[in-house]
N, C-alpha and C positions, 0 to 999 in steps of 0.2 A: 829729443827730449819727450818722454811720455806725458800723457795728459795728467796723470797723477802727480808727477814731479812738477809740472807747470802749476798745478793747483796749489801745491805746497809753497812754491816760490811766490805766487800771488798772495797767499795767505800771510806769509812772513812779512812781505813788503807792506801789506795792508796793516798788519799789527804794529809795525814800526811807526807808521803814520798815526795810527790811533793812539799809541802810547805818548807820542810827542804832543798830539793835539789835546788830549784830555789831562795829561799830567797825573793821572791816578790809575794805578795798575790793579786795583782790587776787582776781582771777577765775581759777579753774583752767582749763586747756586743755580743749577739748571734743573727745572722740573720736567719730567718726561712729557712729550706731546702724546696724550692718551685719548683714545676713542671712548665715547660714553659706553659704559658697561651694559646698559639696557638696550642700546642700539646693537651692540655686538650679539647679545642674546637673541634679539628679535630677528636678526639676519643670519644667525647660525655661525658666527665667527668666534674665534678665540685668540687670546693673547698668547704668543709663543714664547717671547723672551723680552727682558728689559736689561739693558746694559748701560750703566752710568760710569763715565770716565772723567778723570781730572788729570791733566798732564801739563808739564811746565815747558815753556819755550824760552830759550835764552835770546835776548835781543842784543845786549852788549855785554862786556865783561862784568859790568856792575848791575845790569838790569835784566830781569826775567819776568815773564808774565805767566799766568795760569789760565788755561782754557778748560771749560767744563762742557761736557757733552752728554746726551742721553739718546739712546737708540731703542726703539720699540718695534717688535715684529708681530704681525698678525697673520692668521691663516683662516681660510674659508672651510670650516669643517662640513658645513652643509653641502657645499659643492663636491667635496670628496665623497660624501655619502651618496649623492645623486649619481656621480660617475660610476661608483661601484654597483648601484642598483641597475643602471643602464647596461653595464657589462654582464651582470647576472641574467638579466632579461634576454639579452642577445644570445647568451650561451644556451639558455633553456629553450628559447623559441627555435633555435637551430639544432637542438638536440646534440650539442657537442659533449663528448664524454669527458673532456678535461677543461679545467678553468683556463682563462686567457690572462696572461700577464699584462698588467696595465703599465703604460709608460711611467717612469719615475717622476715624482714632483709635479703631478698634474693637479693643480689647484690654483686658487687666486691668493695673492699675498699683498699686504700693505706694510710699508716700513716708514716710520717717522724718525727724523733725525733733527735734534735741537742742539744748538751751540750757543754758549754764552761767552762773550768777549769781555775784556777789561773795561771797566767803567760803564758796562751796559751798552757798549757800542754795537752797531749792526754790521753785518757783512756787507761789503760793497756790492752793488748790483751786478757788476761785471763778474765778480767772484762767485756769486750765487749761480749765475748762468753757467759758469765753468763747472761748478760742482754738479749741477743738474745734468749737464751733458755727460759728465763722468759717470753718474748713476745710471743713465740710460745705456752707456757703453758696457757697464757691469752686467746689466740684465741681458744685453745682447750676447755677451761672452758666456755667461752662466747657462744660458738656454740654447747656445749654438744657433742663434737667430741671425738673420741677415736682412738686407734690403729695408732698413729702418726708414720710415717716412712719417713726417708729421701730418696727421690727417685733419685735425680740427683743434679749436680751443674752446673751453667752457669757462663760465664764471660761476663760482659758488660762494655762498655766504656762510661764514663760520659762526660758531655759537655766540661769539662776542659782537657780532654784527659786521665784522671785517669782511670785505669782498676780496677774493683772490682768483687769479687766472690759472686755469689748469690746462696744460699742454698734453694732447693725446697723440700717441704714435702707434703705428702698426708695423709689424715686422714678420718676415716669413718664418715658419716653424722649422724644427730641426729634423724633419723627416720628409723624404720625397714620396713616401707612401701615404701621406696624410694631407688633407686640405687645410689643416689647422694653421692659423697664424697666431701671433702674440700681440695683444693690445696692452700698451703701456701708458701710464699717465704720470705726470710729475708737476708739482706746484711748490711754491715757496711763499712764506709770509713772515712778518715780524711781530713780536710781542714787545712788551715794555722793555725787557732787558735781554732778549734772545732772538735768534733767527731760526726758523724752522723750515725744513725741506721734507716733503711727503712724496713718496713714490709708490706705485703699485703696478701689478701686471696680472693678466689672466689669459689663458689660451682661448682661442676663438675658432669655432667651426667644428667639423666632424673628423673623428679619428677612424679611419677605415682599416679593416683587416681582411686578409684572404687566407683561409685555412682549408686546404684541399678544395672541394667544390663549393665551400661556403665562403661568401664574401659579402661585406656590407659595412654599415656604420656601427662601430662598437659603442661609441658614445658621442654626444654632441654638446657643445657649450656655446651658449649665446653670449658672446663677448660683450656686445653693446649693452645688453641687459645687466650683465655682471658689473660693468664699469659704472653704470647708473647707480647701482646699489653701493658700490665702493665709494663713490663720491658722496652719497648720503651719509656714509659712515665718517668720511673725512670732515664733513661739515660740522660734526659734533666735537671735533678736537678743541681742547682748551689750551 
């Protein structure tokens, strides 16, 4: 059984318990977990997309519940610009006659996922952990990364004063020609009527190239510095 299927199984089981316990199947609307716009502007980030969904889950022949979710994706435009500038500088300083193709999707990303359950119930702690693990696996698969290891934990304070623990991981990159790794973070917290999971990732290290007699670092990303900035953004989420 795959992790995704296991998560669905756990979720359905949890919802059955919630339905019986609360006796009320009304689900509150879900407001997206958004980063403060001024903070985004200050750090050079932008909102890429917002997706709000409402879907029905059948519990018994006569009972069904509605789940509401909202997913918001952010991208670091400033980092993309910085990488391009480094690549141009490398090309010009080495007098290369052609431009160098950059690896695809080299930037930092943050995704927030908020879910509302019937009667304002919260996701069970065990299920939150399962979902967080699944999100990390998704990043690993999407970036062809491996050797994922948890390196540290951090505590941050959200805009409403809530403290949340952030788990930080490091994984090998997708190229044997590069010293780059991928730094990933994930955290989860509860609001009055919803549960929120936030994840993010950024490449870390130097991307090296060899073009004829020319070889060197095309661009470099300080992953730790970027993660610090990303957590500053996360701390503004409402």
